[in-house]
Every structure is written in C-alpha cells, then in structure tokens.
C-alpha positions in Angstrom: -11.4 30.5 -23.6 -11.3 34.1 -22.3 -12.6 33.1 -18.9 -9.6 30.9 -18.3 -7.3 33.6 -19.4 -8.7 36.1 -16.9 -9.3 33.4 -14.2 -13.0 34.2 -14.0 -16.4 32.6 -14.4 -19.3 33.3 -16.8 -21.3 34.5 -13.8 -18.9 37.4 -13.4 -19.4 38.6 -17.0 -22.2 40.6 -18.7 -22.5 42.1 -22.1 -24.3 45.4 -22.7 -25.8 45.4 -26.2 -28.5 46.8 -28.4 -28.8 44.4 -31.3 -29.9 40.9 -32.1 -26.2 40.0 -32.9 -25.2 41.1 -29.4 -28.0 38.9 -27.9 -27.1 35.8 -30.0 -23.4 36.1 -29.2 -23.9 36.4 -25.5 -26.6 33.7 -25.2 -24.4 31.3 -27.1 -21.7 32.0 -24.6 -24.0 31.6 -21.6 -23.6 35.1 -20.3 -26.3 37.5 -19.1 -27.4 40.3 -21.5 -28.1 43.8 -20.4 -30.0 45.4 -23.3 -30.1 49.1 -24.0 -32.3 51.3 -26.3 -29.8 54.1 -26.5 -27.2 52.4 -28.7 -26.9 52.1 -32.5 -29.4 49.3 -32.8 -33.2 49.6 -33.3 -34.8 49.9 -29.8 -37.8 47.9 -31.0 -35.6 45.0 -32.0 -33.9 45.1 -28.6 -37.2 45.1 -26.8 -38.3 42.0 -28.8 -35.4 39.9 -27.5 -35.4 37.8 -24.3 -33.0 40.1 -22.4 -31.9 39.5 -18.8 -32.2 43.2 -18.1 -33.3 46.1 -20.2 -32.5 49.8 -19.8 -33.8 52.9 -21.5 -31.4 55.4 -19.9 -27.7 55.4 -19.1 -28.5 56.4 -15.5 -30.4 53.2 -15.0 -27.6 51.1 -16.4 -25.0 52.8 -14.3 -27.1 52.1 -11.2 -27.4 48.4 -12.1 -23.7 48.0 -12.8 -22.8 49.6 -9.5 -24.6 46.7 -7.7 -22.4 44.1 -9.5 
C-alpha cells in the first residue's frame, strides 16, 4: 500500500475533495476527508456527506492545513 511505500500512517494523510466519489474513496481507505465547496463538485452534495471537516473558502482550508 502507499503508506508502506512512503513509510507513513493513515493518520498522517488527508484528502481534500468535493464529490461523493472523493468521500467514498477516502472513507474506504480510512483517511480523514476535508470537504470543500469551491471545487468542481456540487456544493450541496458535499454538504450532505459526513465529512471530517468542511470549508467554503480556500483561506479556511489553508489555515487548517497549516496546523497539520
């Protein structure tokens, strides 16, 4: 798996996505999901998912990522 290749753990990874496909992919992998409404996906679909974190603006996402 990719975590072995990079000598890392799932807790060190996050996916930033805006679609149901992103959500399903990441939750199947056991990784946190950072949802955004400013991508190509429908913001209402993103809002309806059980996201770990949710951002409406790039500035908010950058601030959260800086804490990682």
